[in-house]
Every structure is written in structure tokens, then in C-alpha cells.
C-alpha positions as CSV (number, residue, x, y, z in Angstrom):
1,X,136.7,31.4,175.8
2,X,137.5,29.4,172.7
3,X,135.9,29.5,169.2
4,X,132.9,27.3,168.7
5,X,133.4,24.4,166.3
6,X,131.9,24.6,162.9
7,X,129.7,21.6,163.7
8,X,128.3,23.3,166.8
9,X,127.9,26.6,165.0
10,X,125.6,24.9,162.5
11,X,123.8,23.0,165.2
12,X,123.3,26.2,167.1
13,X,121.6,27.6,164.1
14,X,119.5,24.5,163.7
15,X,118.6,24.8,167.4
16,X,117.5,28.4,166.8
17,X,115.5,27.2,163.8
18,X,113.6,24.8,166.1
19,X,112.2,27.8,168.0
20,X,110.1,28.5,165.0
21,X,108.4,25.1,165.4
22,X,104.6,25.0,166.0
23,X,104.5,21.5,167.4
24,X,103.3,21.0,170.9
25,X,105.2,17.8,171.5
26,X,108.9,18.5,170.2
27,X,110.4,21.3,168.3
28,X,112.8,20.3,165.5
29,X,115.0,22.5,163.5
30,X,117.2,21.4,160.5
31,X,119.6,23.2,158.2
32,X,121.3,21.9,155.0
33,X,124.8,23.0,154.5
34,X,127.2,22.5,151.5
35,X,130.6,24.0,151.1
36,X,130.1,26.1,154.2
37,X,127.0,27.7,152.8
38,X,123.5,27.3,154.3
39,X,121.3,26.1,151.5
40,X,118.0,25.9,153.4
41,X,116.3,25.6,156.8
42,X,113.2,23.8,158.0
43,X,111.3,23.3,161.2
44,X,108.3,21.1,161.9
45,X,104.9,22.7,161.6
46,X,101.6,22.4,159.6
47,X,101.6,22.8,155.8
48,X,101.4,26.4,154.6
49,X,97.8,27.7,155.0
50,X,96.7,25.2,157.5
51,X,96.3,25.9,161.2
52,X,99.3,24.7,163.5
53,X,98.9,22.7,166.6
54,X,100.2,25.7,168.6
55,X,97.3,27.7,167.1
56,X,94.7,25.0,167.8
57,X,96.3,24.2,171.3
58,X,95.7,20.6,170.5
59,X,97.8,17.7,169.4
60,X,95.9,14.6,168.3
61,X,98.9,12.3,168.8
62,X,99.5,13.6,172.3
63,X,95.8,13.3,173.1
64,X,95.7,9.7,171.9
65,X,99.0,9.0,173.8
66,X,100.7,7.7,170.7
67,X,104.4,6.8,171.2
68,X,107.1,8.5,169.3
69,X,107.7,7.1,165.9
70,X,104.1,5.8,165.3
71,X,101.0,6.9,163.5
72,X,102.4,9.9,161.6
73,X,99.3,10.2,159.5
74,X,97.6,11.7,162.4
75,X,100.2,14.5,162.8
76,X,99.5,18.0,161.2
77,X,103.2,18.7,161.0
78,X,105.6,18.4,158.1
79,X,109.0,17.4,159.6
80,X,111.9,19.8,159.8
81,X,114.1,17.6,157.5
82,X,111.3,17.5,154.9
83,X,110.7,21.3,155.0
84,X,114.5,21.9,154.6
85,X,114.6,19.5,151.6
86,X,111.5,21.0,150.0
87,X,113.1,24.5,150.2
88,X,116.3,23.5,148.4
89,X,117.3,22.5,144.9
90,X,118.6,18.9,144.6
91,X,121.9,19.9,142.9
92,X,122.6,22.0,146.0
93,X,122.0,19.1,148.3
94,X,124.2,16.5,146.6
95,X,127.0,15.7,149.1
96,X,125.6,18.2,151.5
97,X,125.2,17.8,155.3
98,X,122.0,18.2,157.4
99,X,122.3,19.5,160.9
100,X,119.3,18.9,163.2
101,X,118.3,19.7,166.7
102,X,115.3,18.8,168.8
103,X,114.2,21.0,171.8
104,X,111.5,20.6,174.4
105,X,108.7,23.1,173.9
106,X,108.2,23.4,177.7
107,X,111.7,24.7,178.5
108,X,113.7,24.9,175.3
109,X,116.2,22.3,176.6
110,X,117.9,20.0,174.0
111,X,116.3,16.6,173.6
112,X,119.0,14.0,173.3
113,X,119.0,10.7,171.4
114,X,116.6,11.9,168.6
115,X,116.8,10.7,165.1
116,X,115.1,11.2,161.8
117,X,112.0,9.1,161.2
118,X,112.0,6.4,158.4
119,X,110.1,8.7,155.9
120,X,112.7,11.5,156.4
121,X,115.6,9.1,156.1
122,X,114.2,8.1,152.7
123,X,113.9,11.9,151.8
124,X,117.4,12.5,153.0
125,X,118.8,9.6,150.9
126,X,116.8,10.8,147.7
127,X,118.0,14.4,148.2
128,X,121.7,13.2,148.0
129,X,122.6,14.4,151.5
130,X,125.8,12.6,152.6
131,X,125.9,13.3,156.4
132,X,123.5,14.1,159.2
133,X,124.6,15.8,162.4
134,X,122.2,15.4,165.4
135,X,122.7,17.5,168.5
136,X,122.5,15.5,171.9
137,X,123.7,18.2,174.2
138,X,124.9,21.8,174.0
139,X,128.3,20.5,173.1
140,X,127.9,16.9,171.9
141,X,126.4,15.4,168.7
142,X,126.3,12.3,166.5
143,X,127.4,12.1,162.9
144,X,125.5,9.7,160.6
145,X,126.8,8.8,157.2
146,X,123.7,8.3,155.1
147,X,125.4,5.5,153.3
148,X,124.9,3.4,156.4
149,X,121.2,3.7,155.9
150,X,121.7,2.1,152.5
151,X,124.0,-0.8,153.7
152,X,121.9,-1.4,156.8
153,X,118.5,-1.2,155.2
154,X,116.8,-2.3,158.3
155,X,117.5,1.1,159.8
156,X,114.7,2.5,157.6
157,X,112.0,0.4,159.5
158,X,112.8,1.3,163.1
159,X,110.6,3.3,165.5
160,X,112.8,6.4,165.8
161,X,112.2,10.0,165.2
162,X,109.4,12.4,166.1
């Protein structure tokens, strides 16, 4: 049995963080890492003090059959990337990496081909995060250089993410 790669080590942690999610649709976990130090973690859930969808046993976006990537104003949750950014000081995020994993609430399996929504991409850029690692399977992931979101500005308007 070989040693897990550093990328998969951090993605394993992000996947575990996703288990704290209170979303009924998809569970996301994110961690911010700089110089091999975890700066912060975040998962998707209602703002502090508000009831979570898991407590209410109701998702308005699911009830209305709203497709992924649309009508975020109806969602109770703060996204995992946003929660991780909120919990960290900007100077600790400059040049850092964000590791993210999405899991299915029904069975805990990894959901492939996910991405940050356009609002989270803007937050990631403003935080100064340099790279985003997104888990697709237990062993595979994608690496996104956030500079690509600046040079390919159309990527900020696509229907991707939660």
C-alpha cells in the first residue's frame, strides 16, 4: 500500500468536511491550504443562527426543480468555498490553494465534474487563491489555475457549480 499523494490527502480532508454539510441536494467541503498548512475549512449550509435545510427537511430549489447553477437567491446555504474564505485572513490566502469535494447526500459517493459557481469564482479571485483542486473520483481530480478565470472572463458567466 503506497502513500497517498499530498493532493489526495487534502481532497480526503475536503471530502470529510463535506460530511458536515446540511444541504439536501449536494454536500460540498472545501479547505484552503498554504505552505502545507490548512488555513480554514468550509461546508455548505445555512448562515449561522438560521435553520438548515436538513433541519427543515425541505429544499426550495429541489421542490421547484431548479437546475444546478440557477436561482441561488432561493437557496438557504452559504457555499463551502465562501465559508472557507470567510473563516480565513486574506494575507493567509494569497497564493494559497483551495481543495474541494462534492458528495451525494444519499450515499456519500463523490459527485464528479463539479465546479465552483460564478459567485464563488469571484470570491476565490478576490481572496488571492491561486489554484483550485476539485475531486472527481476517489483518486482523480482537476487542477484549475485561477488566472485562467481572469484571462477567460467568460468562465465567470457559465452555469456550473451547485
